N, C-alpha and C positions, 0 to 999 in steps of 0.2 A: 499624757493627753496630747493627741495630735492637733494640728492646726484646725482641722474641720471641727473637732470636738470643742476646741477653745472658742471658735467663732459661734458655734451653736449655743454654748453655755453663756456667752456674753450677751445673748439676746439680739445679736446683730447678724444672724444668719438669714436664711431664706424667709423665715417667718417674720423677720423685721423689715422686709422690703415690700410688703403688700398692704393693702387697705381693705381687704375683703371684709364685708359685714360692718364697715364703719362709715357708711355714706350718710352722714348727718346732713340735715337741711342747712342752707346758708343762713347766717344771722340776719336779723331784721335790718332794713336799710340798704341792702346790697342788691335788691331785685333788679334795679335799673342801672347798676354799676357798669355792666358791659356796654350798654348803649351809650352811657355818658362818657365812657373812656374813648369812644371813637374806634380807630383801627388799632387794636392792641399789638404791641411789638412781640409779645410772648405768645407763641403758639403751643398747642398741645404737643406737637412733635418735639419742640425744643424742650419743654418741661420733661417729657419722657426721657430725653437724652441726658438731661442733667443728672439723672440717677438711674442708669440703665439697669434692668433686672439682672443682667449678667454680672453686676458689680460684686455680689457676694461670692460668686464662683471664682472670680479673679483673685479676690482677697484670700481665698482658701489656699492658693498656690504660692503665696509669697510672704516675705517677712514683714510687710507693712500691714498685715492684718491686725485687728485689735487683739491685745493680749490680756483681756480681762480675765483674771484668775478666780475661779470658784463661782458657785451658784449665786452667792449674795451680790457680787459685783455684776454678774449677768442680769440679775433682777433689777439692780439699780439702773443699768444701761437702758433696759426696756422701759422702766418707769420714767426716766428722764426723756426718752424719746416720746412717750405718750404725753407727758407734761408739756413739752415744747410744741408738739404738734397741736394739741388742744388750744394752747395759747395763740398759735398762729391762726388756727381755724376760727377762733372766736374773736380775734383782734385784740386780745388782752396784752398788756405790757409785760415783758419778761426779759430778764438779763440772761440771754442764751449762753454766752460764754461763761458767765459766772455759775450758772446751773451746771454746766458740763464740767467745770473744774472739780466737782465732787467725784467724777467718774474715774479719771486716770490722768497721770502726767503725760501719757502717750498721746500726742497730738492726733495721730492717725486714728486712734480709737474714738476720739471726740469728733473728728471729721466724718467718721463712719456714721455716727448718730445724725449729724447734720445731713449727710447724704440720704439716710433713711427717711428723715423728716421730709426732705424734698421729694422723694419718691411718693410718699403718701399724699402730699399736696398735689402732685401730678395726677395721682389717681382721682382726687377730688375734682380737679380741673376737667379731666376726661369724662367724668360722669355728671358734670354740670352742678356739682355741689358747692363749687367755689367760683367766684367771678374774677375778672381781670384785676380790679382794684385790690382785692384781697391777695391775689397771687403776687402782684407787683410789690405790695408792702412786705409780704412774707419773704420774698426773694431778697429784697433789700436788707431786711433784718438778719437773715441767715448769712448774707455776704458780709455784713458788718461783724458778725460773730466770727466768721472765718478769719477776717483780717485781725481781729483782736487776739484770737488764739495764736495766729501766726506771728504776732509781735513778741510772744514769749520766747525766752532764750532757748535755742535748740542745743542739746548736748553735743559737744564736738564729736565728729566721726573719726574712726580709726583710718589712718591713711589719708590720701588726697581727696578733698571734697570737690567733686566735679561741678561744672556749670552748665546751665541750659538757658536758651532763649525761648520764652513763651510768647508767641506772636498771634495777632489777629489782624484782619484787614481793616482798612478804612471803611467806616459805616457800620461795623458790627455793633449791634446794640445789646447783645446778650453777654454781659460781662461776668455773670455768676460762674459759668464754666471756666473762664479764664482765671478768675480768682481761686477756684477750687484746684485747678491744675497747679498753679504757682505755689499755693500753700502746701499741697501734698508733697511737692518736690522739696520745698524748703524744710518741711518737717523731717524729711529723709536726709537732710544735711547738704542738699545741693545749693549752690549759689544760683540765684535766678535773676532774670532781667526781662521786663516786658518790652516787646517790639511791635510797632505798628508802622510799617513802611513797605513800599514796593520798589525801593532803590537798592540795587545790588551793592553800590558803594557804601550805603548806610549799613547794610547787613554785614559787609566785609569788615567795616570798622568796629561794629559791635562784637563780632566773633573774635577779632584780634584783641580787643580791649578786655573782654570777659574771659577769653580762653575757653569758651563754650565748646563742648563736645557733642551737643545735641540741640536741635531746634524742635519745638512742638507748636504746631498750628492748632488753634481752637476756632472752629467754623460752625456756626449755628444757623445762619440765615442763608437759605438756598438762593435767594435773589442776588447774592454777592459773588456769584461765580466768576465774573470778570475781574473784580478786584483781587479775589483769591488767586486766580491764575497769574496775575502780575506779581503778587507776593511770592508765590511758589517759584516762579521763574527767577525772580531777583535773588531769593535765598539759594536756589540751586546754583546760580552763577557765582554767588559769593562763596559757596562751599567749594566749588571747583573740584580739584582732585583730592581734597583733604578728607580724612576719615571722621566725618561728622554725621551723626544719625539724624534723619529728618522724619519726625513723627507728625501725625495729624489725627484729630479727633473732634467729636461734636456731632450734633444732629444732622447737619448737611453732609457731612463726610460719608455717612453710611450709605447714601445713595450715589456717591461719586467715587467709590474706591478705586476702580480701574482708571478713571479719569485722573485722579490725583497721582496714582502710581506712574502713569504715562507722563505727567507733568514733572515728576522728579521726587515725589514723596516716597520714602522707604517703607514705612508701615502706617496703616490706618487702624486706629484702636477704638474698641467699643466704649472704653471708659478710661478715666485718668489712672486708675491703679494698674491696668494692663500697660499703659504707657510708662509708668514708673518701673514696672518689672522689666520691660524691654530695654529701657535706658540704663538701668543698673547692670543688667546683663552685658550690654554693650560696653559700658565703662569698665566693668571687671575684665572682660576679654581684652580690651585695649590696653589696660595696665599690664595684664599678664603677658601679652605679646610684646610690649615694650620691654618688660623685665627679661623676657627670654632672649631678646636680642642683645641685652647688656648695654643698650644705648642710653636708657633712662630718658629718652626723648619724649616730646609731646605725643599725645595720642592722635593728634591730627595727622592724617596722611592720605588715606584713600577713601573713595566713595563707599558708604556702608552698604552691605548686601540688602537687596530688596526682599 
C-alpha cells in the first residue's frame, strides 16, 4: 500500500478536511456572542491557515503522514474526528488527547486529526455557523490537547537529532499555529525552542546554545509587519554566513512571500508539514555533506539556498 492509499484508508485524506453538508446551526445562547466579544483576535483568514487545504497533499509526500493500517483503524480515525468536532461544536466536555490515544502511538497521526478538526471548525466560522466565543474555546482546547500529546515520550531517532528555533514576533496573539509547528517537529524527534525577540544578539545566543540548524517563523497577524521585519532582520544577522535554514509560515506569510524572501527568509511554507519536509531534507543534506568531507563538523556553515 502506498502513502496515498494509507492516507485515504486512515480517514485523513482529502475527504477528512472539508465540512461540506455539515453546516449545523449554532447552539442556543451564542447568537450575540460575536458582538459581546468585541473585536475578535481570530479572523477567518487565520483559521483557514491553521489547517490549509493543501495539508493532506503535503502529507502524501513525506514520512510524517499518518500510518494508520487497515480499514478498521481508518474508520476509527474518522469516528474520532467526528466525535471531537461535534463536542467542540456543541460545547461539550471531552478529553481530546485521551480520546485520540485510542488511534495510534504515532503523534503525527493524532496531530492530523486535530488539524482536520480545526479545518472543519474553520469551515463553520466561514459560513457563520460558529461564533468567536465558540472558536476561541475550541482553539484553546485543541491547543491543550496538542501540548498534552506532545508531553508523551518520543522514541529516540536514529542518528543525530537536529534542533530548530520556532519563533513569533512580539504582539502575535495566534499561538495555536506556533504550538502546532513546535509539536510536529518534536514528534519527529527535533529539539525545539520558542523564540520571541528582535535582537540579533539574543538570536545568536539561542543558535549557539541550542545548535539549531533551522529557524521557523510563525506569522498570522498581517498588522504585525513591522515587528516581523525587525525579527527577520535580527535572525538573518545572527545567522550570518552559517548554514542555517530560515523558514516562515502562517496566514500572513501567504500574502508576503516575496517581501519575506527579500528580507532574508529562505522558504515560505503553506503548512507545518511542508516545513518539516524541507527542514528534514535540509538536515539530511547537511549531514551527508559533512560526512562526505570527512570533517564530522557542525552543519552550520553557509546561507541556505533560497
